[in-house]
Legacy VTK file of the C-alpha trace (Angstrom):
# vtk DataFile Version 3.0
C-alpha trace
ASCII
DATASET POLYDATA
POINTS 146 float
-149.210 -30.964 18.469
-147.372 -34.099 19.490
-143.980 -34.867 18.050
-143.807 -38.637 17.784
-140.428 -40.286 17.229
-138.417 -37.089 17.612
-136.159 -38.605 20.299
-135.497 -41.648 18.145
-134.632 -39.419 15.186
-132.154 -37.413 17.287
-130.615 -40.617 18.653
-130.168 -41.895 15.080
-128.662 -38.575 14.046
-126.158 -38.739 16.935
-125.265 -42.313 16.008
-124.761 -41.426 12.336
-122.642 -38.367 13.167
-120.450 -40.304 15.601
-120.022 -43.008 12.962
-118.998 -40.397 10.397
-116.464 -39.039 12.869
-115.123 -42.577 13.451
-114.724 -43.059 9.699
-112.976 -39.683 9.335
-110.564 -40.321 12.209
-109.816 -43.875 11.046
-109.014 -42.768 7.488
-105.586 -41.437 8.455
-104.633 -44.799 9.996
-106.207 -46.979 7.316
-102.884 -48.818 6.774
-103.001 -50.063 10.372
-105.495 -52.421 11.960
-106.698 -49.662 14.246
-107.579 -47.491 11.257
-109.525 -50.272 9.560
-111.366 -50.999 12.814
-112.296 -47.336 13.240
-113.406 -47.030 9.619
-115.489 -50.231 9.633
-116.992 -49.420 13.042
-117.804 -45.904 11.837
-119.481 -47.212 8.687
-121.551 -49.585 10.798
-122.577 -46.735 13.102
-123.554 -44.542 10.120
-125.776 -47.254 8.648
-127.296 -47.978 12.063
-127.973 -44.278 12.515
-129.700 -44.022 9.152
-131.901 -47.013 10.003
-132.693 -45.482 13.409
-133.664 -42.192 11.765
-135.985 -44.087 9.407
-137.587 -45.894 12.356
-138.091 -42.554 14.110
-139.760 -41.166 10.993
-142.047 -44.219 10.796
-142.998 -43.743 14.452
-143.884 -40.128 13.692
-146.072 -40.996 10.727
-147.847 -43.812 12.574
-148.378 -41.548 15.582
-150.096 -38.916 13.450
-152.264 -41.592 11.846
-153.195 -42.894 15.304
-154.260 -39.378 16.340
-156.750 -39.252 13.461
-158.363 -42.605 14.317
-161.098 -42.228 16.955
-160.277 -44.087 20.128
-162.791 -46.773 20.996
-161.848 -48.395 24.244
-164.104 -50.976 25.807
-163.302 -52.450 29.166
-163.762 -56.126 29.896
-166.742 -55.278 32.131
-168.458 -53.460 29.253
-167.995 -56.464 26.987
-169.388 -58.833 29.628
-172.369 -56.542 30.215
-173.093 -56.438 26.480
-172.908 -60.217 26.289
-175.329 -60.638 29.212
-177.756 -57.922 28.106
-181.133 -59.219 27.003
-181.573 -59.153 23.296
-184.535 -57.549 21.617
-186.978 -59.974 20.031
-186.612 -60.136 16.299
-189.720 -60.206 14.186
-189.802 -63.421 12.240
-191.060 -62.966 8.744
-192.221 -65.811 6.613
-190.096 -66.481 3.564
-191.646 -65.135 0.401
-193.826 -67.597 -1.429
-192.231 -68.958 -4.580
-193.962 -67.939 -7.801
-196.756 -70.208 -8.897
-197.023 -71.686 -12.376
-199.759 -69.885 -14.288
-199.598 -71.330 -17.795
-197.604 -73.838 -19.816
-197.422 -74.487 -23.525
-195.245 -76.319 -26.047
-193.940 -74.744 -29.257
-191.172 -75.959 -31.612
-190.085 -78.689 -29.191
-189.634 -76.290 -26.257
-191.791 -76.048 -23.151
-192.625 -72.496 -22.025
-193.753 -72.115 -18.409
-195.281 -68.792 -17.240
-195.134 -67.904 -13.526
-197.200 -65.599 -11.329
-194.324 -63.104 -10.855
-194.092 -62.573 -14.634
-191.019 -64.742 -15.170
-190.786 -67.306 -17.954
-188.911 -70.607 -17.975
-187.914 -72.246 -21.249
-187.170 -76.001 -21.133
-185.340 -77.469 -24.130
-183.551 -80.841 -24.352
-183.469 -81.316 -20.571
-181.996 -77.863 -19.897
-184.045 -75.042 -18.410
-183.389 -71.316 -18.623
-185.327 -68.738 -16.655
-186.029 -65.161 -17.813
-187.309 -62.426 -15.494
-189.960 -61.358 -17.997
-191.415 -62.133 -21.383
-189.661 -59.025 -22.751
-186.296 -60.397 -21.566
-187.049 -63.689 -23.337
-187.884 -61.845 -26.546
-184.758 -59.697 -26.288
-182.544 -62.767 -25.743
-184.020 -64.857 -28.517
-184.484 -61.989 -30.950
-188.068 -63.024 -31.659
-190.371 -60.060 -32.056
-193.828 -60.183 -30.695
-196.597 -58.047 -29.986
LINES 1 147
146 0 1 2 3 4 5 6 7 8 9 10 11 12 13 14 15 16 17 18 19 20 21 22 23 24 25 26 27 28 29 30 31 32 33 34 35 36 37 38 39 40 41 42 43 44 45 46 47 48 49 50 51 52 53 54 55 56 57 58 59 60 61 62 63 64 65 66 67 68 69 70 71 72 73 74 75 76 77 78 79 80 81 82 83 84 85 86 87 88 89 90 91 92 93 94 95 96 97 98 99 100 101 102 103 104 105 106 107 108 109 110 111 112 113 114 115 116 117 118 119 120 121 122 123 124 125 126 127 128 129 130 131 132 133 134 135 136 137 138 139 140 141 142 143 144 145
Protein backbone atom coordinates (compact mmCIF):
# COMPACT_ATOMS: atom_id res chain seq x y z
CA UNK A 1 0.00 0.00 0.00
CA UNK A 2 1.44 3.33 -1.05
CA UNK A 3 1.59 6.19 1.38
CA UNK A 4 1.09 9.32 -0.69
CA UNK A 5 1.94 12.69 0.85
CA UNK A 6 3.45 11.25 4.02
CA UNK A 7 6.71 13.20 3.57
CA UNK A 8 4.81 16.43 3.04
CA UNK A 9 2.75 15.79 6.17
CA UNK A 10 5.90 15.20 8.25
CA UNK A 11 7.51 18.34 6.81
CA UNK A 12 4.41 20.34 7.77
CA UNK A 13 4.45 18.81 11.23
CA UNK A 14 8.12 19.79 11.69
CA UNK A 15 7.36 23.32 10.50
CA UNK A 16 4.39 23.67 12.86
CA UNK A 17 6.34 22.31 15.84
CA UNK A 18 9.31 24.60 15.19
CA UNK A 19 6.90 27.53 14.89
CA UNK A 20 5.29 26.60 18.21
CA UNK A 21 8.74 26.48 19.78
CA UNK A 22 9.54 29.93 18.32
CA UNK A 23 6.32 31.31 19.80
CA UNK A 24 7.07 29.74 23.20
CA UNK A 25 10.64 31.04 23.31
CA UNK A 26 9.62 34.52 22.13
CA UNK A 27 6.89 34.85 24.78
CA UNK A 28 9.39 35.58 27.55
CA UNK A 29 10.89 38.46 25.54
CA UNK A 30 7.60 39.83 24.21
CA UNK A 31 8.42 43.31 25.59
CA UNK A 32 11.47 43.48 23.31
CA UNK A 33 11.57 43.57 19.53
CA UNK A 34 13.33 40.22 19.47
CA UNK A 35 10.47 38.62 21.38
CA UNK A 36 7.84 40.04 19.03
CA UNK A 37 9.87 38.88 16.03
CA UNK A 38 10.17 35.36 17.45
CA UNK A 39 6.47 35.22 18.32
CA UNK A 40 5.28 36.54 14.94
CA UNK A 41 7.73 34.33 13.04
CA UNK A 42 6.61 31.33 15.10
CA UNK A 43 2.94 32.05 14.42
CA UNK A 44 3.70 32.28 10.71
CA UNK A 45 5.56 28.96 10.82
CA UNK A 46 2.66 27.29 12.68
CA UNK A 47 0.12 28.44 10.09
CA UNK A 48 2.44 27.43 7.24
CA UNK A 49 2.87 24.02 8.85
CA UNK A 50 -0.87 23.52 9.17
CA UNK A 51 -1.35 24.43 5.50
CA UNK A 52 1.48 22.06 4.52
CA UNK A 53 -0.12 19.24 6.52
CA UNK A 54 -3.42 19.88 4.72
CA UNK A 55 -1.66 19.77 1.34
CA UNK A 56 -0.02 16.48 2.32
CA UNK A 57 -3.41 15.06 3.27
CA UNK A 58 -4.87 16.19 -0.08
CA UNK A 59 -1.99 14.51 -1.90
CA UNK A 60 -2.73 11.30 -0.01
CA UNK A 61 -6.43 11.33 -0.85
CA UNK A 62 -5.81 12.14 -4.52
CA UNK A 63 -3.16 9.43 -4.71
CA UNK A 64 -5.59 6.80 -3.43
CA UNK A 65 -8.22 7.99 -5.90
CA UNK A 66 -5.66 7.76 -8.72
CA UNK A 67 -4.89 4.16 -7.73
CA UNK A 68 -8.54 3.21 -8.20
CA UNK A 69 -8.79 4.75 -11.69
CA UNK A 70 -7.61 2.32 -14.39
CA UNK A 71 -4.59 3.60 -16.23
CA UNK A 72 -5.16 4.09 -19.93
CA UNK A 73 -1.99 5.24 -21.57
CA UNK A 74 -1.83 5.65 -25.32
CA UNK A 75 1.40 6.58 -27.01
CA UNK A 76 1.51 9.06 -29.85
CA UNK A 77 2.27 6.21 -32.27
CA UNK A 78 -0.90 4.37 -31.19
CA UNK A 79 -2.98 7.48 -31.79
CA UNK A 80 -1.45 8.00 -35.25
CA UNK A 81 -2.04 4.34 -36.13
CA UNK A 82 -5.69 4.62 -35.07
CA UNK A 83 -6.11 7.74 -37.16
CA UNK A 84 -4.61 6.07 -40.25
CA UNK A 85 -6.43 2.75 -39.82
CA UNK A 86 -9.02 2.05 -42.48
CA UNK A 87 -12.52 2.51 -41.26
CA UNK A 88 -15.18 -0.12 -41.64
CA UNK A 89 -17.89 0.70 -44.16
CA UNK A 90 -21.08 1.82 -42.51
CA UNK A 91 -24.34 0.51 -43.84
CA UNK A 92 -26.41 3.40 -45.07
CA UNK A 93 -30.04 3.04 -44.25
CA UNK A 94 -32.71 5.05 -45.93
CA UNK A 95 -34.55 7.44 -43.66
CA UNK A 96 -37.94 6.14 -42.63
CA UNK A 97 -40.76 7.20 -44.89
CA UNK A 98 -42.99 9.85 -43.36
CA UNK A 99 -46.54 8.71 -42.64
CA UNK A 100 -48.95 9.11 -45.50
CA UNK A 101 -52.31 10.84 -45.19
CA UNK A 102 -55.06 8.23 -45.20
CA UNK A 103 -58.25 10.19 -44.57
CA UNK A 104 -59.40 13.74 -43.92
CA UNK A 105 -62.69 15.13 -42.70
CA UNK A 106 -64.14 18.36 -41.31
CA UNK A 107 -66.29 18.53 -38.17
CA UNK A 108 -67.28 21.58 -36.07
CA UNK A 109 -64.88 23.86 -37.96
CA UNK A 110 -61.85 21.62 -37.36
CA UNK A 111 -60.01 19.54 -39.94
CA UNK A 112 -59.05 16.02 -38.80
CA UNK A 113 -56.29 14.32 -40.79
CA UNK A 114 -55.62 10.57 -40.29
CA UNK A 115 -52.16 9.19 -41.13
CA UNK A 116 -50.91 5.72 -42.03
CA UNK A 117 -48.99 5.32 -38.73
CA UNK A 118 -52.21 5.82 -36.73
CA UNK A 119 -51.53 9.42 -35.73
CA UNK A 120 -54.14 12.15 -36.02
CA UNK A 121 -53.63 15.84 -36.73
CA UNK A 122 -56.26 18.39 -35.73
CA UNK A 123 -56.16 21.76 -37.55
CA UNK A 124 -58.16 24.60 -35.99
CA UNK A 125 -57.87 28.34 -36.72
CA UNK A 126 -54.50 27.98 -38.47
CA UNK A 127 -52.94 25.97 -35.63
CA UNK A 128 -52.26 22.25 -35.92
CA UNK A 129 -51.83 19.73 -33.11
CA UNK A 130 -50.70 16.17 -33.66
CA UNK A 131 -51.72 13.18 -31.51
CA UNK A 132 -49.97 9.80 -31.65
CA UNK A 133 -53.28 7.95 -31.82
CA UNK A 134 -57.01 8.42 -31.93
CA UNK A 135 -57.18 7.26 -28.29
CA UNK A 136 -54.76 10.05 -27.29
CA UNK A 137 -56.97 12.57 -29.10
CA UNK A 138 -60.04 11.30 -27.26
CA UNK A 139 -58.23 11.36 -23.92
CA UNK A 140 -57.04 14.95 -24.49
CA UNK A 141 -60.36 16.32 -25.66
CA UNK A 142 -62.48 14.29 -23.26
CA UNK A 143 -64.79 13.18 -26.06
CA UNK A 144 -65.89 9.59 -25.68
CA UNK A 145 -66.22 7.41 -28.67
CA UNK A 146 -66.62 3.97 -29.55
